[in-house]
C-alpha positions as CSV (number, residue, x, y, z in Angstrom):
1,M,112.6,-51.3,11.1
2,T,110.4,-49.6,13.7
3,R,107.7,-51.8,15.1
4,T,104.8,-51.3,17.5
5,I,104.6,-53.9,20.2
6,L,102.3,-53.9,23.2
7,D,103.8,-55.7,26.2
8,I,101.5,-56.6,29.1
9,H,102.9,-57.8,32.4
10,I,100.6,-58.8,35.3
11,L,101.0,-60.0,38.9
12,Q,97.9,-61.7,40.2
13,S,97.4,-63.7,43.4
14,V,94.9,-66.6,43.2
15,P,93.7,-68.4,46.4
16,P,93.0,-72.1,46.6
17,S,91.7,-73.0,43.1
18,N,92.0,-75.3,40.1
19,L,92.0,-72.9,37.2
20,N,93.4,-75.2,34.6
21,R,93.8,-79.0,35.2
22,D,95.5,-81.8,33.4
23,D,94.1,-85.2,32.3
24,T,94.2,-86.4,35.9
25,G,92.3,-83.4,37.3
26,T,95.4,-82.0,39.0
27,P,96.2,-78.2,38.6
28,K,98.8,-77.8,35.9
29,S,102.4,-77.0,37.0
30,A,105.9,-76.5,35.7
31,L,109.5,-76.7,36.8
32,Y,111.2,-73.3,36.6
33,G,114.3,-72.2,38.4
34,G,114.6,-75.8,39.7
35,V,111.3,-75.7,41.7
36,R,107.8,-76.7,41.0
37,R,105.5,-73.7,40.2
38,A,101.8,-73.3,39.6
39,R,100.9,-72.9,35.9
40,V,97.9,-71.8,33.9
41,S,98.3,-72.6,30.2
42,S,98.2,-69.9,27.6
43,Q,95.3,-71.7,25.9
44,A,93.2,-71.5,29.1
45,W,93.7,-67.7,29.4
46,K,93.2,-67.0,25.7
47,R,89.9,-68.8,25.9
48,A,88.9,-66.7,28.9
49,T,90.0,-63.6,27.1
50,R,87.9,-64.5,24.0
51,K,84.8,-65.1,26.2
52,A,85.4,-61.7,27.8
53,F,85.2,-60.0,24.3
54,A,81.4,-60.6,24.4
55,D,81.1,-57.8,26.9
56,L,83.4,-55.5,25.1
57,L,82.8,-55.9,21.4
58,P,79.7,-56.2,19.2
59,S,79.0,-59.8,18.0
60,S,79.7,-58.6,14.4
61,E,83.3,-58.1,15.3
62,L,83.8,-61.7,16.7
63,G,84.1,-65.1,15.1
64,V,83.0,-68.6,15.8
65,R,85.4,-71.6,16.1
66,T,83.5,-74.9,15.5
67,K,83.4,-78.2,13.6
68,K,79.7,-77.4,13.1
69,V,80.6,-74.7,10.6
70,A,77.9,-75.9,8.1
71,D,75.2,-75.3,10.7
72,A,76.6,-71.9,11.4
73,L,76.6,-71.0,7.7
74,A,73.2,-72.5,7.1
75,E,71.7,-70.1,9.7
76,H,73.0,-67.2,7.5
77,I,71.6,-68.8,4.4
78,T,68.1,-69.3,5.8
79,A,68.1,-65.7,7.1
80,L,68.5,-64.6,3.5
81,E,66.2,-67.4,2.1
82,P,63.6,-68.2,4.7
83,S,61.7,-70.5,2.4
84,L,64.6,-72.9,2.2
85,A,64.2,-76.1,4.3
86,A,66.8,-76.4,7.1
87,S,68.2,-79.7,5.6
88,A,68.6,-78.1,2.2
89,A,70.4,-75.1,3.7
90,V,72.8,-77.4,5.5
91,E,73.6,-79.3,2.4
92,L,74.2,-76.1,0.5
93,A,76.3,-74.7,3.3
94,A,78.5,-77.9,3.3
95,E,79.1,-77.5,-0.4
96,V,80.0,-73.8,0.0
97,M,82.5,-74.6,2.8
98,R,84.2,-77.2,0.6
99,A,84.5,-74.7,-2.2
100,A,85.7,-71.9,0.2
101,T,88.3,-73.9,2.2
102,G,88.9,-77.2,0.5
103,S,87.8,-78.9,3.7
104,K,85.4,-81.8,3.6
105,V,82.2,-81.4,5.6
106,D,80.4,-84.7,6.0
107,V,76.6,-84.5,5.9
108,P,75.3,-87.7,7.5
109,K,72.5,-89.6,5.7
110,R,69.1,-88.8,7.1
111,R,67.7,-91.5,9.3
112,A,64.7,-91.9,11.6
113,K,65.2,-91.1,15.2
114,D,65.4,-94.2,17.4
115,E,62.9,-95.1,20.1
116,A,65.0,-93.2,22.7
117,G,64.6,-90.0,20.7
118,E,68.3,-89.8,19.8
119,R,69.1,-86.8,17.7
120,E,70.5,-87.2,14.2
121,P,74.1,-86.3,14.0
122,G,74.8,-82.9,12.3
123,P,77.4,-82.2,9.7
124,E,80.9,-81.6,10.9
125,S,84.3,-80.6,9.4
126,S,87.2,-82.8,10.3
127,Y,88.7,-80.1,12.4
128,L,87.7,-76.8,14.1
129,M,87.1,-74.0,11.6
130,F,87.4,-70.3,12.7
131,L,85.3,-67.8,10.7
132,S,84.0,-64.3,11.4
133,G,80.3,-63.5,11.4
134,R,80.9,-61.2,8.5
135,Q,82.7,-63.9,6.5
136,L,79.8,-66.3,7.1
137,A,77.3,-63.6,6.0
138,A,79.3,-62.9,2.8
139,L,79.5,-66.6,2.0
140,A,75.8,-67.0,2.3
141,A,75.1,-64.0,0.1
142,I,77.5,-65.1,-2.6
143,A,76.2,-68.7,-2.5
144,L,72.6,-67.6,-3.1
145,E,73.6,-65.4,-6.0
146,R,74.0,-68.4,-8.3
147,S,71.7,-70.9,-6.5
148,P,68.2,-69.4,-6.7
149,G,66.0,-70.7,-3.9
150,G,69.0,-72.6,-2.6
151,D,69.3,-74.9,-5.6
152,L,72.3,-77.1,-4.8
153,K,72.7,-78.3,-8.4
154,A,72.8,-74.8,-9.7
155,F,75.5,-73.9,-7.2
156,K,77.7,-76.8,-8.1
157,E,77.3,-75.8,-11.8
158,A,78.3,-72.2,-10.9
159,L,81.5,-73.5,-9.4
160,K,82.8,-74.1,-12.9
161,D,83.1,-70.4,-13.2
162,K,86.6,-69.7,-11.9
163,E,85.9,-66.0,-11.1
164,Y,82.9,-67.0,-9.0
165,K,84.8,-69.7,-7.1
166,A,87.6,-67.1,-6.5
167,R,85.0,-64.8,-4.9
168,I,83.9,-67.5,-2.6
169,K,87.5,-68.1,-1.4
170,S,88.2,-64.4,-1.0
171,A,85.2,-64.1,1.2
172,V,87.0,-66.3,3.8
173,D,90.3,-64.4,3.4
174,S,89.0,-60.9,4.2
175,R,87.0,-59.0,6.9
176,H,88.6,-61.0,9.7
177,S,87.0,-60.8,13.1
178,V,89.0,-59.3,16.1
179,D,89.6,-62.7,17.7
180,I,90.9,-64.2,14.4
181,A,93.2,-61.3,13.8
182,L,94.5,-61.5,17.4
183,F,94.8,-65.3,17.8
184,G,95.2,-66.5,14.2
185,R,93.7,-69.3,12.2
186,M,94.9,-72.5,10.6
187,V,93.1,-74.1,7.7
188,A,94.8,-77.4,7.2
189,D,93.4,-78.0,3.6
190,S,94.1,-74.5,2.4
191,A,97.3,-72.9,3.8
192,G,96.6,-69.7,1.9
193,L,93.7,-69.0,4.3
194,N,95.9,-69.3,7.4
195,V,96.1,-66.1,9.5
196,E,99.1,-65.3,11.5
197,G,98.0,-64.3,15.0
198,A,99.1,-60.9,16.2
199,T,99.1,-62.0,19.9
200,Q,101.5,-64.2,21.9
201,V,100.3,-65.3,25.4
202,A,102.7,-66.9,27.8
203,H,101.8,-69.6,30.3
204,A,101.1,-67.9,33.6
205,I,103.5,-69.2,36.2
206,G,103.9,-68.9,39.9
207,V,106.7,-66.6,41.2
208,H,107.3,-69.0,44.1
209,P,107.2,-72.8,44.8
210,S,103.7,-74.1,45.0
211,E,102.5,-77.4,46.4
212,I,99.5,-79.4,45.2
213,E,97.0,-80.0,48.0
214,S,93.9,-82.2,48.1
215,D,90.5,-81.5,49.5
216,Y,88.6,-84.5,50.9
217,Y,84.9,-83.8,50.7
218,T,81.6,-85.5,51.5
219,A,78.1,-85.0,50.5
220,V,75.1,-85.8,52.7
221,D,72.0,-87.5,51.4
222,D,69.1,-85.1,52.3
223,R,66.7,-88.0,52.7
224,N,68.8,-89.8,55.3
225,A,67.2,-90.3,58.7
226,D,69.0,-89.1,61.8
227,D,70.1,-92.6,62.6
228,E,71.6,-93.3,59.2
229,S,75.3,-92.6,59.3
230,G,77.7,-92.1,56.5
231,A,78.0,-89.8,53.5
232,G,76.0,-90.1,50.2
233,M,79.2,-89.4,48.3
234,I,82.8,-88.8,49.1
235,G,85.7,-87.6,46.9
236,T,88.8,-85.5,46.6
237,I,89.7,-82.6,44.4
238,D,93.3,-81.2,44.0
239,F,94.0,-77.5,44.2
240,N,96.9,-75.0,44.7
241,S,97.3,-71.3,45.3
242,A,99.9,-68.9,43.9
243,T,101.0,-65.4,43.0
244,L,101.2,-65.6,39.2
245,Y,103.3,-63.7,36.7
246,R,101.2,-63.3,33.5
247,Y,102.6,-61.9,30.2
248,A,101.2,-61.2,26.7
249,A,102.5,-59.3,23.7
250,V,100.5,-57.8,20.8
251,D,102.2,-57.0,17.5
252,I,100.1,-53.9,16.6
253,D,101.5,-53.8,13.0
254,E,100.4,-57.5,12.4
255,L,97.0,-56.7,13.9
256,H,96.7,-53.7,11.6
257,R,97.5,-55.8,8.6
258,N,95.0,-58.5,9.6
259,L,92.1,-56.1,10.2
260,G,92.7,-53.5,7.5
261,T,92.3,-49.7,7.7
262,G,88.5,-49.2,7.4
263,L,86.6,-47.5,10.1
264,Q,84.5,-49.5,12.5
265,E,80.8,-50.0,11.6
266,N,79.8,-47.4,14.3
267,E,82.0,-44.9,12.4
268,Q,84.0,-43.8,15.4
269,P,87.3,-42.2,14.4
270,T,89.4,-45.2,15.3
271,T,91.0,-48.0,13.3
272,P,90.0,-51.6,13.9
273,A,93.5,-52.3,15.2
274,Q,93.1,-49.6,17.9
275,K,89.8,-51.0,19.1
276,A,91.0,-54.6,18.9
277,A,94.1,-53.8,20.9
278,S,92.3,-51.9,23.7
279,A,89.6,-54.7,23.9
280,F,92.3,-57.3,24.2
281,L,94.1,-55.3,26.9
282,E,91.0,-55.0,29.0
283,A,89.8,-58.5,28.4
284,F,93.2,-60.0,29.2
285,I,93.6,-58.0,32.4
286,T,90.1,-58.8,33.8
287,S,89.5,-62.3,32.5
288,L,89.9,-65.5,34.6
289,P,89.8,-69.2,33.5
290,T,86.7,-70.8,35.0
291,G,88.0,-74.2,35.9
292,K,86.3,-75.4,39.1
293,I,85.1,-71.8,39.7
294,N,81.9,-72.9,41.5
295,T,83.9,-75.1,43.9
296,F,86.5,-72.4,44.8
297,G,85.0,-69.0,44.0
298,N,88.5,-67.7,43.3
299,H,87.4,-64.4,41.7
300,T,90.5,-62.2,41.9
301,L,91.8,-59.3,39.9
302,P,95.5,-58.4,39.3
303,A,97.5,-56.5,41.9
304,V,99.8,-55.0,39.3
305,V,99.6,-54.3,35.5
306,I,102.6,-52.9,33.7
307,V,102.0,-52.0,30.0
308,K,104.8,-50.9,27.7
309,L,104.7,-49.8,24.0
310,R,107.9,-51.0,22.4
311,D,109.4,-50.3,19.0
312,K,111.7,-53.3,18.5
313,R,110.6,-56.6,20.0
314,P,108.5,-58.0,22.9
315,I,110.3,-58.6,26.2
316,S,109.0,-60.8,29.1
317,F,110.2,-60.1,32.6
318,V,109.8,-63.7,33.8
319,G,113.5,-63.8,34.4
320,A,113.0,-61.7,37.5
321,F,111.4,-64.8,39.1
322,E,113.9,-67.5,37.9
323,E,115.1,-67.5,41.5
324,P,111.9,-68.2,43.5
325,V,110.5,-65.2,45.4
326,P,110.8,-65.8,49.2
327,Q,107.8,-65.2,51.4
328,G,107.7,-61.7,52.9
329,T,108.4,-61.1,56.6
330,E,104.7,-60.6,57.2
331,G,103.6,-63.3,54.8
332,G,102.6,-63.1,51.1
333,Y,104.6,-62.8,47.9
334,V,103.3,-59.7,46.1
335,R,105.5,-57.1,48.0
336,E,108.7,-59.1,47.3
337,S,107.6,-59.7,43.7
338,C,107.2,-56.0,43.1
339,K,110.6,-55.3,44.6
340,R,112.1,-57.8,42.3
341,L,110.5,-56.2,39.2
342,A,111.4,-52.7,40.4
343,A,115.0,-53.7,40.3
344,Y,115.0,-56.1,37.4
345,I,113.1,-54.0,34.8
346,P,115.4,-50.9,34.8
347,D,118.5,-53.0,34.8
348,L,117.4,-55.2,31.9
349,E,116.3,-52.2,29.8
350,R,119.5,-50.3,30.5
351,Q,121.8,-53.2,29.6
352,F,119.9,-53.9,26.4
353,D,119.3,-50.2,25.5
354,V,115.6,-50.7,25.1
355,A,114.4,-48.0,27.6
356,D,114.6,-44.9,25.4
357,D,111.4,-43.0,25.8
358,Q,109.1,-46.0,25.5
359,P,105.7,-45.3,26.9
360,T,105.0,-47.2,30.2
361,W,101.9,-47.3,32.3
362,V,101.5,-48.8,35.8
363,F,98.1,-49.8,37.1
364,R,98.4,-51.1,40.7
365,V,96.4,-51.9,43.8
366,G,97.6,-51.8,47.5
367,E,100.6,-50.5,49.5
368,E,102.6,-53.6,48.8
369,T,102.9,-52.6,45.1
370,R,104.4,-49.2,45.8
371,A,107.8,-50.2,44.6
372,L,106.6,-50.2,41.0
373,A,105.1,-46.7,41.1
374,A,108.2,-45.0,39.7
375,L,108.4,-47.3,36.6
376,G,105.7,-45.4,34.6
377,T,102.6,-43.2,34.5
378,E,100.2,-44.4,37.1
379,V,96.7,-44.9,35.8
380,T,93.4,-46.6,36.5
381,L,92.1,-49.4,34.2
382,G,89.9,-47.0,32.2
383,A,92.7,-44.5,31.8
384,L,95.1,-47.2,30.8
385,V,92.8,-48.5,28.0
386,N,92.3,-45.0,26.7
387,A,96.0,-44.0,26.9
388,V,97.1,-47.2,25.1
389,E,94.5,-46.6,22.4
390,D,95.6,-43.0,21.8
391,A,99.3,-44.1,21.7
392,I,98.5,-46.7,19.1
393,A,96.6,-44.2,17.1
394,Q,99.6,-41.9,17.1
395,R,101.9,-44.8,15.9
396,L,99.4,-45.8,13.2
397,G,98.9,-42.2,12.1
398,S,95.1,-42.3,12.8
399,P,92.9,-40.2,14.9
400,G,92.9,-40.9,18.6
401,S,90.1,-42.1,20.8
402,A,87.4,-39.7,22.1
403,A,88.6,-40.0,25.7
């Protein structure tokens, strides 16, 4: 069976930084090829990618992942029923979520604030819930159909109607947001509402050995007099630096199934899967986890991006770096890493018969990346996004982008 898989390969150098730390505050690392490498977890880069969506997609196409799901739904309920008290909207929302997902949402008993002005705890589900804005809006509208004025008793009575309750459940199982379709969703109390994510993101890993270093820092008290010695504060922070190999794969067919075939709300001639894939591509390329970003200011962009549209299965090229890349004669690792990939990719694809007319685009910066120029069509970031969107459109049998 022919598939449509979008493979994204990136080389990116990061200077002294602490992008993603463990429970001790140390940058994450991994053993690969018998040596210790810098590592950034897939969760960290997926989070950065999701945050980047805010600049690429309308809020209506995105979801919210939170334990405070009753508060999120209550906002939609009060938008439709402004006269409803906030506390009543939250109680109704909690009941709606129980009916929709089978998950218990505890609404704490109301109590007076203490003398310190402590806020009352809000209602929370027992685990993070992931819902799209459109799903929340649909739930609010359906709930108010049978609970005039937000009447909680009327809503509970309406739940005896099996058809009505089924509509509530179906509102959570349709009209998924882009981020839910890409990254998936698990609902522990209702497996039927789970969504299989269309995207796989590998842990970014250094192509060479990387040591953890420590920065000893001091802070001076601005109010100290000239004759007062010593620091107001001292401490240490761990960091590393590395050239990272990053990889992600998007199953376009799964993405298409998750999002459906309807046109976007702006009625552009593209399917939701096309727009979601191109948004993910740009967000994944340009995003960066923000761990200790104010301390290190490590704002870098990739040196190389290789994108392939495959028809069988995703393929990572991390094997090119199982043997650590040596430092170049003039320093650095990018040039040698590109030479490795330039030799490894054609050899792997030839041996496994996976190179037959698969579209490949290369987006690169600098003379040191020239070895990869012959691997595909050279493009800029904007041209890459448009070309991939058009290629997906052709595969899905839908109109291309307007580029």
